[in-house]
C-alpha positions, 0 to 999 in steps of 0.5 A: 474860370482859368485858362489852360492848355486844353486838347480836344481829341477824337472828335469830328471837326468842322473847321469852316476855314477857307478850305472848309476842311472837315475832319472825320476824326481830329484834334484841336488844341487851345493854349490859353485863349488861342487855338494852337493846333488843328489836325487829323487823327489823334493829338500828339502828347502835350505835357500838363494839358487837360485832354477832353475825349471827343469820341462820339462828338462834333466840334464846331466853332462857337455860335454867334447870336446876332440879335436878342433882348436879354431883359425880356427873359423876365416877361416870357409867355405874355401876349402869346397870340398877338401880332408884333404891334399888339405884342409891343403895346401889351408889353411896354407897360410891363417893361416900364417897370424893369430895374437894374436887379431885374435886368441882371437876373434876366440877362444871366438867365438868357445868357446861360441858356445861350451858352447851353445852346452853343453860343460863345458870342452874344449881341444884345439890343437893349433899348428901354431905359426907364428913368428910375431903373439905374444902370441897366447896360452895366447890369447886363454887362456884369451878367455876361462877365459872370456867365462868361460869354463874349458880349456885344451889347447895343446901347439902344434907345427910343425917343418917339412916343405915342404923343409924337406919333410913335408906338411906345408910351411916354414912360419908356422914351428918352430925350434925344440929347440924353440918348446921344450923351449916354450912348457916347458915355457907354462907348467911352466906359465899356468899349474894348477894341483890342484884339481878343476883346470880350466886350464891344459896344454897339449903337442901336436906336430901336426902330423907325416907329420908336425913334425920330429920324434926327436920332437915327442920323445923329446916332449913325454919325456918333457910331462912325466917329467912335468906330463902333457898329450900328444895329436896329430893327427893320422891315420886320412886319407889313405893319411897319412897311405901311407905317413908313409909307404913311409917314415918310412915303417910302419903304423902311429900307429907303428911310434907313438909307436916307439917314446913313444906315447902310454899309458893312458896319450896319446890320438890321434885325429881321429884314423880312420884307425887302423886295428884289431891288432892296436885297440887291442894295443890301448885298452891294453895301454889305449891310447885314441881317440878323435872321430870327426865324423862331421869333418871326414865326411866333409873331406871324411876321413872315419868313426872311428871304435868307437865300436871296440875301446871302446870294446877293452878298449880304451877311446873314447871321442868326438871332434868337430875338427877345425871350418874350417872342421866342421863349426857348432862347435856344440858338442851336434851334435857330439853325434848324428853323432857318433851314426849314423855313428857307426851304418852305419858302424857296424849295429844297435847295434854298439852304443846305445844312452847312450854310445854316451852320455858317450863318450861326458862326462865320456870318455872325462873326462877320456881322460883328466885325470879328471874323478875323478872330472867331467863327471858324476853327483855325490856328491863331483864332480865339478858342471859342469852341462847341463840342456836341455829343451826337452818339446818343439815341437821338442822333446815332445812325445819322452819317453826316455829323453836320446834318445830325446837328442841324436837322436833329433835335438839339444835341447835348453840349459836352463842352463850351469854351469861350476865350479858352475857358470852360463855360459848359461841361456835360450839358451844364452851365458851370458858371452860374447856379441854374436852379437858383437862377430859375427861382430868381427869374420867377420872382422878377416876373412876379414883381414886374407884373405886380407893378402893372396891376 
């Protein structure tokens, strides 16, 4: 994939810059991996540039996926009618069989699907490392490079097994000292803090019911010593809240805060069951939340108080979560679901279409510490752009292009640029062979299921 000067001309443009400019007809120019021009009307001529006809399209910043488990693409459709704890106990024995090849294929498939649905930056939370599985983090990092997405993988972990009062079986947990050493080694090997980075590592113990307090605390200390961000699951279900009350006599957030897990370098996945005081605390500490509405609905976990969190000052991004609890894996669909669920909970004014788009872009970029580089269409920012076709029958006649994108069915993706390079063209991922990949995913799932009998 080569970078060159690319001119997108004639599209409606939602910049999400500080003035929140929207251009009914405008142009954007990318030179290499940076945006060099944004303006109304037709673009001036640029010698040697590739010109993309944006008529009938809406140009937005590329979307940021703030929570996923890529390996789960190989276990979609299982435990389809279970609660979270039942779903986990059903799938842990299956996941114990993952290996480097399985994770690579699953990650390629999940990332390709994200690309097809507008995602240019993906955060993944990989917390499961069976001893014979080899280099699983490296496998998904390779997949992200092959698909062409900007990638923020969390080196996750679990050290609290069933025998110690946790949820996962012994076969999928690791020793705390091994986890900390492997996490630090992953940061040293992979993390790139440079401007324009395509790869940054996150520290990500899995959850209160799979990780000891000692690991949570030491992981936070490690992350801050190395200058990387922290991510974990929190307050996803009432079962988790009951578990924390029984074990620690506190709420999940109280427990996390005791261990150093609040602040602008921290974001939690889900965050459904927070009370008013906790939402205020999250806002005051600028602690982020990855909202995963489809997965939360699939598992019947509840609806996060997105409007209240945002009003309090907590950055709220969107995530598709693992494909075993959101088989669609479509980031553009999360905008619509986030908006509808927020209104179902808080009334028709709880969230508007532009706020949903901000969650998928600017807010997600802020959670990852990248809002100075991505999340809006501005001169000097990275050329991570999504061009949506909204002149088909499904969207024709919707006067507001943002409403067409958020409230309508997912539109075709005419073009996706990541770091100035095309990853999707004419609604097709051009960096991988999707039909071949589909066959490989089917084979990977059959192999996994055969291991568990």
